[in-house]
N, C-alpha and C positions, 0 to 999 in steps of 0.2 A: 807268547801268551799276551793278550791285551792288558794294558796297564790297569784298567778298571777291574779286571778279573784278578790280577795280581794283588791290587789293593784290598779287594774284598776277601781274598784268601788270607792276607796278613791280618786284617781286622778280625776275622773269624778265629784265626789261630791265636790271637792275643788273649781271647777268653780262656782257651785251654792252657796256654803257657802260663798266664798269670795265676789262675786258680790252682792248677796242678802244682806249679812251682811254689806257690804260697803254702799249701799244705805240706809239701815235702820239706820246705825250709823250716817250718815250725816243728816238724818231726825231728829234723836234724838238730834243732835247738833244745830238744828234750821234752817237747810237748807230747804227752801220751796220745798215741794215734793207733787205731786198730789196724791190723794187717790188711784187712779188706780196703780200708781207706788209703793205705799206702800203695797198694797195688792199683787201685782206681786212679789215684793221683799220678802215679808214674805213667800209666797208660794214657791219661789225659795229657800229660806233658809231652810225651812222645807223639801223640796225635797232633798237638799244636806245632811241633817241629815239622812233621810231615806236611801239614797244611801250609805252613809258612814257606817251605821249600818247594811246594807245588808237586810233591812226589805222589804219583798216581792219584791226582787230585779228585777225579770222579769217585773212585772207591773210598778215598780218605774222607771226602766230604759226606758221602753216604754213611760211613761208619760214625762220623761225628754226629750226624743227624740222629742216628739210632741211639747213640750214647746219650744225647740231650733229651730225647723222648723218654728213654728209660729213667733217666735222672729226674725228669719232671714228674713222672707218675710215682716213683718210689720216694723221692725226697721232699716233694712239695705238695703234700696231700691236703690242700686247702679245704676240701669238701668235708673233712673231719673236724674242722676247727670253728671257732666263733670269734667275733669281735676283731680287734686289731691284728691279732695273730693270723686270722683268716686272710685279711687283706695283704699282710706281708707275704704269706705263702702263695697267694694268688698272683702277686706281682712276680715272684720268682718263677712260678709255674709258667706264666705267660712270657717271661723273658726267655725261658728255655724253648717254648713253642716258637717264638720268633726266631731264635737261633736255628731251630729245626728247619723252618721255612727258608732261611738264608742259606743254610748248608745244602738243602735240597736244590735250591735254585742254582747255587754254585756248581753242583754236580752236573747240572744240565747244560751249562754254558761252556764247559771245558771243550776246547777245540784241539784237534790233533788226531793222530792215528790211534786206533785201538789195537791193543795187543791181545 
């Protein structure tokens, strides 16, 4: 795999590893966390490991893109807010959309034989 593709996959993976790991760590420290959040965070963390390792990168990147798209729409509903909170949620929404684009692009540049 080309070094720039490897770097891109590591950078994309860092988002999933850090955020999933952060929420899991807080739950282990006793912070009340919903079961759905725990499951989402564990999946996010595992997705980060798979991206960093380059495991089935095309499918993993597409799964990550789908996850970020769903998260953007469900978690960052800026269109329902006003004022500063709207700007904050718009920023998070657009960050996720940018990650969707990066992950989609990563899924298209993967070289190697298909199985």
